[in-house]
C-alpha positions as CSV (number, residue, x, y, z in Angstrom):
1,M,35.3,-27.9,-26.3
2,I,34.8,-31.5,-27.5
3,N,38.0,-33.3,-28.5
4,R,39.0,-36.6,-29.9
5,V,40.1,-39.2,-27.4
6,K,43.5,-41.0,-27.7
7,I,43.1,-44.8,-27.8
8,H,45.8,-46.6,-25.8
9,F,44.2,-50.1,-25.8
10,D,41.1,-51.5,-27.4
11,Q,40.3,-55.2,-27.2
12,E,39.0,-56.1,-30.6
13,R,35.3,-56.9,-30.8
14,E,34.2,-59.8,-33.0
15,Y,32.4,-58.1,-35.8
16,V,30.3,-59.4,-38.7
17,P,29.0,-57.3,-41.6
18,L,25.8,-55.4,-40.8
19,E,23.1,-57.3,-42.6
20,A,23.0,-56.2,-46.2
21,V,19.3,-56.5,-46.4
22,R,18.8,-54.0,-43.6
23,A,17.8,-50.6,-44.9
24,L,20.0,-48.1,-43.1
25,P,17.6,-45.2,-43.1
26,E,15.0,-47.3,-41.4
27,F,17.6,-48.6,-38.9
28,F,18.7,-45.1,-38.1
29,K,15.1,-44.0,-37.4
30,Q,14.6,-46.9,-35.0
31,M,17.8,-46.1,-33.1
32,M,17.0,-42.4,-32.8
33,A,13.7,-43.3,-31.3
34,G,15.5,-45.6,-28.8
35,N,19.0,-45.2,-27.3
36,G,20.2,-42.8,-30.0
37,L,23.0,-42.5,-32.5
38,Y,26.4,-41.1,-31.6
39,L,29.7,-39.9,-33.2
40,K,32.4,-42.2,-32.1
41,G,35.8,-41.3,-30.5
42,Y,35.2,-38.1,-28.6
43,D,35.6,-37.1,-24.9
44,S,31.9,-36.2,-24.6
45,P,28.9,-37.9,-26.2
46,V,28.1,-36.3,-29.5
47,K,24.5,-37.2,-30.4
48,V,23.6,-37.2,-34.1
49,K,20.4,-37.2,-36.2
50,F,19.9,-38.8,-39.5
51,K,18.5,-36.2,-41.9
52,G,18.1,-38.1,-45.1
53,E,19.7,-40.0,-48.0
54,R,20.6,-38.3,-51.3
55,P,20.0,-40.0,-54.7
56,D,23.7,-41.0,-54.9
57,G,23.4,-42.9,-51.6
58,A,25.2,-40.3,-49.4
59,H,23.8,-39.7,-46.0
60,I,23.2,-36.3,-44.3
61,W,23.8,-36.1,-40.5
62,E,23.0,-33.3,-38.1
63,L,25.3,-33.1,-35.1
64,E,24.0,-31.9,-31.7
65,T,27.4,-30.4,-31.0
66,M,30.1,-29.9,-33.5
67,P,33.5,-31.2,-32.4
68,E,36.7,-29.1,-32.9
69,M,37.8,-31.3,-35.8
70,I,36.2,-33.8,-38.1
71,E,38.6,-36.0,-40.0
72,T,38.2,-37.4,-43.5
73,I,36.6,-40.5,-42.0
74,F,34.0,-40.5,-39.2
75,T,32.1,-43.3,-37.5
76,I,28.5,-43.4,-36.3
77,Q,27.8,-45.9,-33.6
78,A,24.7,-47.3,-31.9
79,T,24.3,-49.7,-29.0
80,P,20.8,-51.1,-28.9
81,S,21.2,-54.6,-27.5
82,F,24.3,-55.0,-29.6
83,H,27.0,-52.7,-30.9
84,V,26.8,-51.3,-34.4
85,E,29.4,-49.1,-36.2
86,I,29.2,-47.4,-39.6
87,D,32.2,-45.7,-41.2
88,Y,31.7,-42.7,-43.5
89,E,34.0,-40.8,-45.8
90,V,33.4,-37.1,-45.4
91,Q,32.1,-35.5,-48.6
92,N,31.1,-32.1,-47.3
93,Q,30.7,-30.2,-44.0
94,K,28.7,-27.1,-43.3
95,D,27.8,-25.7,-39.9
96,N,26.6,-28.7,-37.9
97,L,25.8,-30.8,-40.9
98,L,27.9,-33.6,-42.3
99,L,27.5,-35.3,-45.7
100,G,29.2,-38.7,-45.9
101,K,29.3,-41.9,-48.0
102,A,29.1,-45.1,-46.0
103,I,32.2,-47.2,-46.7
104,D,31.9,-49.9,-44.0
105,R,29.2,-51.2,-41.6
106,R,29.5,-53.9,-39.0
107,Q,27.9,-55.3,-35.9
108,T,29.0,-57.5,-33.0
109,Y,28.3,-61.2,-32.5
110,I,27.7,-60.6,-28.8
111,T,24.7,-58.7,-27.5
112,R,24.9,-56.5,-24.4
113,Q,23.1,-58.4,-21.6
114,D,23.2,-55.9,-18.8
115,P,22.7,-52.1,-18.8
116,R,25.3,-49.8,-17.4
117,N,24.5,-47.9,-14.2
118,E,25.9,-44.3,-14.6
119,K,24.3,-43.1,-11.3
120,V,27.1,-44.6,-9.2
121,R,29.5,-41.8,-10.2
122,G,30.4,-39.9,-7.0
123,N,29.0,-42.7,-4.8
124,V,31.5,-45.5,-5.6
125,V,35.3,-45.6,-5.7
126,A,37.8,-48.2,-6.6
127,S,40.9,-48.9,-4.4
128,N,43.6,-51.4,-3.5
129,F,44.8,-52.2,-7.1
130,L,46.7,-55.4,-7.5
131,I,48.8,-54.6,-10.6
132,A,51.9,-55.8,-12.4
133,K,55.3,-54.4,-11.3
134,T,56.8,-52.2,-13.9
135,N,60.4,-52.1,-12.6
136,I,61.2,-55.8,-13.0
137,D,64.7,-56.9,-13.7
138,F,64.4,-58.8,-17.0
139,S,67.4,-61.0,-16.2
140,K,65.8,-62.1,-13.0
141,L,62.4,-62.5,-14.6
142,T,63.8,-64.9,-17.2
143,G,66.2,-66.8,-14.9
144,V,66.4,-70.5,-14.2
145,S,63.1,-70.7,-12.4
146,S,61.2,-69.2,-15.3
147,Q,62.9,-71.6,-17.7
148,V,61.9,-74.5,-15.5
149,I,58.3,-73.3,-15.3
150,L,58.1,-72.9,-19.1
151,S,59.6,-76.3,-19.8
152,D,57.2,-77.9,-17.3
153,I,54.2,-76.3,-19.0
154,Q,55.4,-77.3,-22.4
155,R,55.8,-81.0,-21.4
156,T,52.4,-81.0,-19.9
157,V,50.4,-79.3,-22.6
158,L,52.3,-81.0,-25.5
159,R,52.5,-84.5,-24.0
160,N,51.1,-85.9,-27.2
161,Y,54.0,-84.3,-29.1
162,P,57.1,-85.4,-27.2
163,Q,59.4,-84.2,-30.1
164,S,58.4,-80.6,-29.4
165,K,60.8,-78.5,-27.4
166,V,61.6,-75.1,-25.9
167,V,64.5,-73.1,-27.3
168,F,65.8,-70.3,-25.0
169,T,67.2,-67.4,-26.9
170,S,70.8,-66.2,-26.4
171,A,73.3,-64.1,-28.3
172,S,74.8,-67.3,-29.7
173,I,71.6,-68.5,-31.3
174,H,70.9,-67.0,-34.6
175,S,68.9,-67.8,-37.8
176,D,66.8,-66.1,-40.4
177,E,63.6,-67.6,-38.9
178,I,64.4,-66.3,-35.4
179,D,65.1,-62.8,-36.8
180,L,61.7,-62.9,-38.7
181,M,59.8,-64.0,-35.5
182,K,61.5,-61.3,-33.5
183,E,60.7,-58.6,-36.1
184,H,57.1,-59.6,-36.9
185,K,56.2,-61.0,-33.4
186,K,54.4,-63.9,-35.0
187,P,54.9,-67.7,-35.3
188,I,56.2,-69.3,-38.5
189,F,54.2,-72.4,-39.5
190,I,55.4,-74.2,-42.7
191,L,53.2,-77.1,-43.7
192,D,55.5,-78.3,-46.5
193,T,59.1,-77.3,-46.8
194,E,59.4,-78.4,-50.4
195,T,56.8,-75.8,-51.6
196,F,57.2,-73.6,-48.5
197,E,53.4,-73.6,-48.1
198,S,52.5,-71.7,-44.9
199,F,49.5,-72.4,-42.6
200,P,46.7,-70.1,-44.0
201,T,46.0,-67.6,-41.2
202,D,47.0,-64.0,-40.4
203,E,48.1,-65.2,-37.0
204,V,51.4,-66.6,-38.5
205,F,54.1,-64.9,-40.6
206,D,54.6,-66.4,-44.1
207,P,58.4,-66.1,-44.8
208,K,58.2,-67.4,-48.4
209,K,58.1,-63.9,-50.1
210,T,60.9,-62.6,-47.8
211,F,63.1,-65.6,-48.7
212,E,62.3,-65.1,-52.4
213,D,63.1,-61.4,-52.3
214,E,66.5,-62.2,-50.7
215,F,67.2,-65.1,-53.1
216,L,67.2,-67.5,-50.2
217,L,64.2,-69.7,-50.9
218,D,66.1,-72.4,-52.8
219,D,68.8,-72.5,-50.1
220,K,66.0,-72.9,-47.5
221,V,64.3,-75.7,-49.3
222,N,67.6,-77.6,-49.6
223,E,68.5,-76.9,-46.0
224,Y,65.3,-78.4,-44.7
225,K,65.6,-81.3,-47.2
226,K,69.1,-82.1,-45.8
227,K,67.8,-81.9,-42.2
228,K,64.9,-84.2,-43.2
229,I,62.3,-81.7,-42.0
230,G,59.1,-81.8,-44.0
231,S,57.1,-79.4,-41.8
232,Y,57.8,-77.1,-38.9
233,I,56.3,-74.6,-36.5
234,Y,58.3,-72.1,-34.5
235,Y,56.3,-70.1,-31.9
236,P,58.0,-67.0,-30.3
237,L,57.4,-66.2,-26.6
238,F,57.7,-62.6,-25.6
239,I,57.6,-61.1,-22.1
240,Q,55.8,-57.7,-22.1
241,M,57.6,-55.1,-19.9
242,K,58.2,-51.5,-20.9
243,E,58.8,-53.2,-24.3
244,M,58.5,-56.7,-25.7
245,H,61.4,-59.0,-24.8
246,F,62.0,-62.1,-26.9
247,F,62.5,-64.8,-24.3
248,A,62.3,-68.2,-26.1
249,Y,60.4,-70.0,-28.8
250,L,58.5,-73.3,-29.0
251,S,59.5,-75.7,-31.8
252,L,58.1,-78.7,-33.5
253,E,59.8,-80.2,-36.6
254,T,58.6,-83.4,-38.3
255,E,59.9,-85.4,-41.2
256,R,56.4,-85.8,-42.6
257,T,54.5,-82.8,-44.1
258,R,51.5,-80.9,-42.6
259,I,51.8,-80.7,-38.8
260,P,48.3,-80.7,-37.4
261,S,46.8,-77.3,-36.8
262,E,46.0,-78.2,-33.2
263,V,49.7,-77.7,-32.4
264,L,49.3,-74.0,-33.0
265,D,46.5,-73.9,-30.5
266,L,48.5,-75.9,-28.0
267,F,51.4,-73.5,-28.4
268,K,49.0,-70.7,-27.7
269,E,47.9,-72.5,-24.5
270,V,51.6,-72.8,-23.4
271,E,52.1,-69.1,-24.0
272,R,49.0,-68.1,-22.1
273,T,49.7,-70.3,-19.1
274,F,53.3,-69.2,-18.9
275,Q,52.4,-65.5,-19.1
276,E,49.8,-65.9,-16.3
277,R,52.2,-67.7,-14.0
278,I,55.2,-65.5,-14.5
279,M,53.2,-62.2,-14.3
280,D,51.1,-63.3,-11.4
281,S,54.2,-63.7,-9.3
282,N,55.4,-60.1,-10.1
283,T,52.5,-57.9,-8.8
284,H,52.0,-55.5,-6.0
285,I,49.2,-53.6,-4.2
286,L,48.7,-49.9,-5.0
287,D,46.7,-48.3,-2.2
288,I,45.0,-45.4,-3.9
289,K,41.4,-44.5,-4.8
290,Q,40.1,-43.9,-8.3
291,N,36.6,-42.8,-9.4
292,V,34.1,-45.3,-10.8
293,L,32.3,-43.9,-13.9
294,N,29.7,-46.8,-14.3
295,V,29.1,-50.4,-13.4
296,S,27.2,-53.3,-14.7
297,R,26.9,-57.0,-13.8
298,G,29.6,-57.8,-16.2
299,G,31.9,-54.8,-16.3
300,V,33.2,-51.6,-14.7
301,A,34.5,-48.2,-16.0
302,L,37.0,-46.1,-14.1
303,E,38.4,-42.6,-14.2
304,V,42.2,-43.2,-13.8
305,N,44.6,-40.4,-13.0
306,D,47.5,-42.5,-11.6
307,M,50.2,-43.2,-14.2
308,E,51.5,-46.3,-12.3
309,I,48.2,-48.0,-13.0
310,I,48.5,-47.1,-16.7
311,K,52.0,-48.3,-17.0
312,A,51.1,-51.6,-15.3
313,L,48.2,-52.2,-17.6
314,K,50.6,-52.0,-20.6
315,V,52.6,-54.8,-19.0
316,K,49.7,-56.9,-17.9
317,P,46.1,-56.0,-19.0
318,T,44.5,-57.7,-16.0
319,F,44.2,-56.5,-12.4
320,T,42.3,-56.9,-9.1
321,L,40.6,-54.1,-7.2
322,D,38.1,-53.3,-4.4
323,I,34.8,-51.6,-5.4
324,N,33.6,-49.5,-2.5
325,F,29.9,-48.6,-2.4
326,K,29.2,-46.0,0.4
327,L,28.6,-47.6,3.8
328,Q,29.3,-51.1,2.4
329,A,32.2,-53.5,2.8
330,P,34.5,-53.5,-0.2
331,I,33.9,-56.0,-2.9
332,R,37.0,-57.6,-4.3
333,M,37.0,-58.4,-8.0
334,A,39.3,-59.4,-10.9
335,V,39.0,-57.3,-14.1
336,E,40.3,-57.8,-17.6
337,L,41.1,-54.6,-19.6
338,R,38.8,-54.0,-22.6
339,H,39.6,-50.4,-23.6
340,L,41.7,-47.5,-22.4
341,E,41.4,-44.0,-23.7
342,E,43.2,-40.8,-22.8
343,V,40.6,-38.0,-22.2
344,N,42.1,-34.6,-21.4
345,D,43.9,-35.0,-18.0
346,Y,42.7,-38.5,-17.1
347,Y,42.3,-42.0,-18.6
348,R,38.9,-43.7,-19.1
349,L,39.3,-47.4,-18.4
350,G,36.7,-50.1,-19.3
351,G,37.0,-53.6,-18.0
352,R,35.3,-56.9,-18.0
353,I,34.7,-58.5,-14.5
354,T,36.2,-62.0,-14.6
355,G,35.5,-62.9,-11.0
356,V,34.2,-61.7,-7.7
357,S,36.1,-62.7,-4.5
358,G,34.2,-64.8,-2.0
359,D,31.2,-67.0,-2.2
360,K,28.1,-66.7,-4.4
361,K,26.7,-64.3,-1.9
362,A,29.4,-61.7,-2.7
363,K,28.3,-61.6,-6.3
364,E,24.6,-61.3,-5.2
365,I,25.5,-58.4,-3.0
366,Y,27.3,-56.6,-5.8
367,H,24.3,-57.1,-8.1
368,S,21.9,-55.8,-5.5
369,L,24.0,-52.7,-4.9
370,I,23.9,-51.9,-8.7
371,E,20.1,-52.1,-8.5
372,F,20.0,-50.0,-5.4
373,F,21.8,-47.0,-7.0
374,N,19.4,-47.1,-10.1
C-alpha cells in the first residue's frame, strides 16, 4: 500500500515561476524520456506518464501505481538538473488515470550539481550524533551568562548604531507591541510613526490594522509623538525548545523617520549568532546507528527511527555525525536539516553537508567512497 508521507520539516526552496513560454506537453515528454515524472508526497515513488492535453487545457495522467487516496490537489514533480513542481486541481479520477487542471508551476533557482548514490543503502551507516539537548532548564539557559553573550553580540554587530539596545522580557514588562511580537513571532518595523507606515516585507508584522480595529491607532501616533520617536524597529528573540520561548527583543528607536533597512539584516545577524552560540553549548553525543539511504557530494539522506534525534532536530535543525563506509574509518561531518518526513514506522531525513572534519584529504576520501559504491 502506498501512503502519503507526513511532512515535519521542509526548508523552503527558492522557486521562480516555470517559464511561461515553455510548452508543458513537450517538457513532459522530455522528462519521461529522461529521469521521469513522479507524484509528490508518497512513501514510495509513484511514476506517472503524461497521456495528453484536452482542448480545455486539462492534462491526463496515467499512474504506474494508484495510491490509497488522491486529494483535491496533486503535484507532479521532476528533477532533471533542477527541481520542477506543477500543482493540479483534480477534475476526474478513473482507475489509474487522473484528469487535472494545472493551477501553479514553478522551478528552483539552484540546479542539482551532484547525483545521489542510492547503492550505499545497506553498506553505510551513520553514528555518533551530536545533537541538541531536549531537557534543558529554560531558566538556566536564559540566565546571566546568556544575557551577557547576547549583549556582547549586539554591541559588536550594531556598533554603528550605539542607540540600539537589548530588552530582556519579564513579567513586569508589557506593551501592545510586545504582545503582537509574541503572538505573531515577527519583528515590528515602523518607518514613520505619524502615518504608521511599515517596512514593506512579509518578514515583519504590520500592526496598523490591528491598532485601527482596536481603536488604538490615534493613541499610538500621539504616544510616539510625545516620546519623540519617528521610526522604530523591535525584533523578538525566541529560544526553540519543546516550544518557542520569548527571551528578549532588540530595539532601535530614532527621532528621525525611516530607519535604514540594513538594521533589520543586522538584527537577523545578532539572532543567528546568538542562537548558534547558545545552542552549541547545549549538545550531547547519542551513540546509536541509523541507516543511510543515499549520499552525494553535498548531502545525505538517513532512515531515522530514534525519537531523541527527531526531538533534537525540532530544537536545533543542525547536527554532526559519523558516516561509516564498510572497512573504512568514520568520516565526521556537519549537516543542516533540509527536510524531514514521517514514513510509516520511521522518519526520512535529508540534510545538506556543511562541513567535513579534518583536512582537505578527508573530503577527497568521502568523494572517492561515493564513486566506489556506484
